[in-house]
C-alpha positions in Angstrom: 5.5 -22.3 -9.7 8.0 -20.0 -11.4 9.4 -16.8 -10.1 10.2 -13.3 -11.4 13.4 -12.0 -9.9 13.6 -8.4 -8.8 16.9 -6.7 -8.1 16.2 -4.5 -5.4 -19.4 1.3 3.9 -18.9 0.0 7.1 -21.3 -0.9 9.9 -18.8 -0.1 12.5 -16.5 2.9 12.5 -12.9 2.8 13.7 -12.5 4.5 17.1 -10.8 7.9 16.9 -8.2 6.7 19.5 -7.4 3.6 17.6 -3.8 3.2 16.4 -5.1 2.4 13.0 -7.3 5.5 12.8 -4.6 7.5 11.0 -4.3 4.9 8.2 -6.8 6.5 5.8 -6.1 7.7 2.3 -8.2 8.1 -0.8 -6.9 9.6 -4.1 -10.5 10.5 -5.0 -10.1 8.8 -8.3 -7.2 11.2 -9.3 -10.0 13.4 -10.7 -8.8 16.8 -11.8 -9.3 19.2 -10.2 -11.6 17.9 -7.4 -9.0 15.5 -6.0 -6.3 18.1 -5.7 -4.2 16.5 -8.5 -3.3 18.2 -11.8 -2.5 16.9 -15.2 1.3 16.9 -14.7 3.9 14.4 -13.4 2.9 12.5 -10.2 6.3 13.2 -8.6 6.0 16.0 -6.0 2.3 16.3 -6.4 0.0 16.5 -3.5 -3.6 15.4 -3.6 -6.3 13.1 -2.3 -7.9 13.0 1.1 -6.1 13.8 3.2 -3.7 15.6 1.0 -0.4 13.6 0.6 2.6 14.3 -1.5 3.9 11.6 -3.9 7.6 10.8 -4.4 9.7 9.1 -7.0 11.8 6.1 -6.0 14.2 4.5 -8.3 17.1 4.6 -10.7 15.4 4.7 -14.1 15.7 7.8 -16.2 12.9 6.3 -18.4 10.2 6.1 -15.7 7.4 8.6 -15.9 4.1 8.6 -14.0 1.6 11.3 -15.0 -1.9 12.2 -14.0 -3.8 11.9 -17.3 -7.4 12.2 -18.6 -9.5 9.4 -20.2 -7.1 6.6 -19.0 -8.8 5.9 -15.7 -11.6 3.5 -14.9 -14.5 4.0 -17.3 -12.6 6.7 -19.2 -12.1 9.0 -16.2 -8.8 10.5 -14.9 -6.0 8.3 -13.6 -2.2 7.8 -13.5 -0.3 6.6 -16.6 3.0 4.9 -15.6 5.5 4.4 -18.5 8.8 2.6 -18.1 11.4 1.4 -20.6 13.3 -1.8 -19.8 16.9 -0.9 -20.6 19.4 -3.6 -21.4 22.5 -4.0 -19.4 21.3 -3.1 -15.9 18.4 -3.2 -13.5 16.2 -0.1 -13.4 13.2 0.7 -11.2 10.9 3.6 -11.2 8.4 3.3 -8.3 6.2 6.1 -7.2 5.0 6.1 -3.6 3.3 8.0 -0.8 3.8 8.0 3.0 0.3 7.8 4.6 0.9 7.2 8.3 4.5 6.9 9.3 5.4 3.9 11.5 1.9 3.1 12.8 1.5 -0.3 14.4 -2.1 -1.2 13.4 -4.4 -2.6 16.1 -6.5 -4.3 13.4 -6.4 -5.3 9.8 -5.7 -2.7 7.1 -7.2 -2.8 3.6 -5.6 -1.3 0.5 -7.5 -1.3 -2.8 -6.2 -0.3 -6.3 -7.5 -0.5 -9.8 -4.7 -1.5 -12.2 -4.6 -1.9 -15.9 -1.4 -3.5 -17.3 -1.1 -3.1 -21.0 -0.2 -6.3 -22.8 3.5 -6.6 -23.6 6.3 -9.0 -24.3 7.4 -11.4 -21.5 10.7 -9.5 -21.2 9.0 -6.1 -20.8 8.7 -4.0 -17.7 6.8 -5.3 -14.7 4.1 -3.3 -12.8 2.4 -3.8 -9.5 1.7 -2.5 -6.1 3.4 -2.5 -2.7 2.4 -1.8 1.0 5.5 -0.9 2.9 6.5 -0.4 6.6 8.9 1.4 8.9 12.3 2.7 7.9 11.0 2.8 4.3 10.2 5.7 2.1 9.0 5.9 -1.5 12.7 6.5 -2.3 14.0 3.4 -0.5 11.7 0.5 0.4 13.2 -1.9 3.0 10.3 -3.3 5.1 7.6 -4.7 2.8 4.3 -6.2 3.9 2.2 -7.0 0.9 3.3 -6.8 -2.7 2.0 -8.1 -6.1 2.8 -7.7 -9.8 1.2 -8.7 -13.0 3.0 -10.5 -15.8 2.7 -8.3 -18.9 2.6 -11.2 -21.3 0.3 -13.7 -19.6 -1.6 -11.7 -17.0 -0.5 -14.0 -14.2 -0.5 -12.4 -10.8 2.7 -12.8 -8.8 3.1 -12.1 -5.1 6.1 -11.5 -2.9 7.6 -14.7 -1.7 9.3 -15.6 1.6 12.7 -14.9 0.0 13.4 -11.2 -0.6 13.4 -9.9 -4.2 11.5 -12.8 -5.6 7.9 -13.1 -6.8 6.0 -16.4 -6.9 3.2 -17.1 -9.4 -0.2 -17.6 -7.9 -1.8 -19.4 -10.8 -4.4 -16.6 -11.1 -4.6 -14.8 -14.4 -6.2 -11.5 -15.1 -7.1 -10.0 -18.5 -4.5 -7.5 -19.8 -5.2 -4.0 -21.2 -8.3 -3.7 -19.0 -8.7 -2.6 -15.4 -8.7 -5.2 -12.7 -9.5 -4.6 -9.0 -7.0 -5.7 -6.4 -7.6 -5.6 -2.6 -5.0 -6.5 0.0 -6.3 -7.1 3.5 -3.2 -7.0 5.8 -3.2 -8.7 9.2 -0.3 -7.1 11.2 -0.7 -9.6 14.1 -0.4 -12.8 11.9 2.0 -11.0 9.5 0.0 -12.1 6.5 -2.4 -10.7 3.9 -5.4 -11.8 1.9 -5.3 -10.9 -1.8 -8.6 -10.4 -3.6 -8.6 -10.0 -7.4 -11.8 -8.7 -8.9 -13.7 -9.6 -5.8 -12.5 -13.1 -5.3 -9.9 -14.3 -2.7 -6.9 -15.9 -4.5 -4.9 -16.7 -1.4 -3.3 -15.7 1.9 0.3 -14.9 1.9 3.0 -14.1 4.5 4.5 -10.7 4.7 7.8 -10.7 3.0 10.4 -12.3 5.2 14.1 -11.7 5.5 14.0 -8.0 6.2 16.9 -6.5 8.0 15.7 -3.0 8.4 12.8 -1.3 10.3 10.5 -2.5 12.9 10.5 -6.3 12.3 9.7 -9.5 14.2 12.0 -12.4 14.8 11.5 -13.7 11.3 12.2 -10.4 9.7 8.7 -9.4 8.8 7.5 -5.8 9.2 5.3 -5.0 12.2 4.0 -1.7 11.0 2.4 0.4 8.2 3.9 3.4 6.5 2.6 3.8 3.0 2.1 2.4 -0.5 3.9 2.4 -3.9 3.0 2.0 -7.5 5.7 -0.6 -8.4 7.6 -0.6 -11.6 10.8 -2.4 -12.6 12.6 -3.9 -15.6 13.7 -7.5 -15.8 16.9 -6.9 -17.7 16.1 -9.8 -20.0 16.0 -8.1 -23.4 18.9 -7.1 -25.6 16.9 -4.1 -26.9 14.9 -1.4 -25.0 11.3 -2.4 -24.4 8.7 0.1 -23.3 5.8 -0.8 -21.0 2.7 1.0 -19.6 0.3 0.5 -16.8 -2.7 2.7 -15.6 -3.6 3.1 -12.0 -6.8 4.5 -10.4 -9.0 4.5 -7.4 -6.4 3.9 -4.7 -8.0 3.7 -1.2 -6.3 2.7 2.1 -8.4 2.2 5.2 -8.4 0.4 8.6 -10.6 -2.6 8.1 -13.9 -2.3 10.0 -14.4 -4.9 12.7 -17.5 -6.2 11.0 -16.0 -6.2 7.5 -16.5 -10.0 7.2 -20.2 -9.4 7.4 -20.4 -7.0 4.5 -17.6 -8.5 2.4 -13.9 -7.7 2.7 -13.8 -6.0 -0.6 -17.2 -4.4 -0.4 -16.0 -1.2 1.2 -14.2 -0.3 -2.0 -17.0 -1.5 -4.3 -19.2 1.2 -2.9 -16.7 4.0 -3.5 -15.1 3.1 -6.8 -16.0 4.9 -10.0 -18.1 3.1 -12.5 
C-alpha cells in the first residue's frame, strides 16, 4: 500500500445522564434558511442542531468553503470547498466545528458525511474528513481519532495510519464527481474505528498513534471527543498551481445506540439523509 504524506432511528435512546449524550450535531443538510446557515462563507457561520459555529483552520489563502445551492445531495444545498495547491510550500485549509469539548464517550460515536470529490490530477488538493479530540480546535488539530481522505485522481480511500501525518491506502475506490456516504463508528475504549463507505464496512482502523498533546493513552491515542473537520490540504507536488473542489453535505454526529448492531451501524443516517 502506498501513502499520501500530509505536512501537518434507534430502538434505544442514549440516557440523558450519559457522558456521550452531548455528542449530538446535525447540520440539517445545510439547507438555507431552515438549517440556520446562509449562502455565505462557512467560516464564522453558526447553524445546525444544536447551533454551532464553524471555524477556519489552516495556512492557505486560497481555501474557501461556502454554503451554496444546488451542489448538495440530489441538487440541494451543501458546502463547496475550493482549494488551490500552491507550489513551494505546504498549505491546508480545514474548516471545523467544536461539538462537545473534551467528552470521554461511554459508548461508540458515529459520524456520517456525504462527500463528493471532483476528479482532478494526482498532484491536486486532497479532501477528506476528521474526528478530533482534546486540546484540539478547528484552528489547530493535535489529537486525532478517525480521519480519511479521497485520492482526487483515482478515488481510492486513504485512512490515517499509525504514523502521524501519513495516510495509507485501503484498496477501496469510490466514484469521483458524485456523492459517496462515509460513516465512522468510533470506539473510544478500543481506540479504533470502523469505516463504512456507501453502506459497506471497508475496515477497522486504530486511532492515530503518536500524539503528544491532549488526553491520550500510553500509545499516544486520543481518549476523548471534541469535534469534526472538513479536511483539505495540498500535496506540494506540482510545479504550477492546481485548483481542486469537493462538496460536503448531510453531516450528522451522534452517540451510537446500544442496539445499533441490530438495525445496521449506518442505518441511523440512512433514515435521515436527503434523497
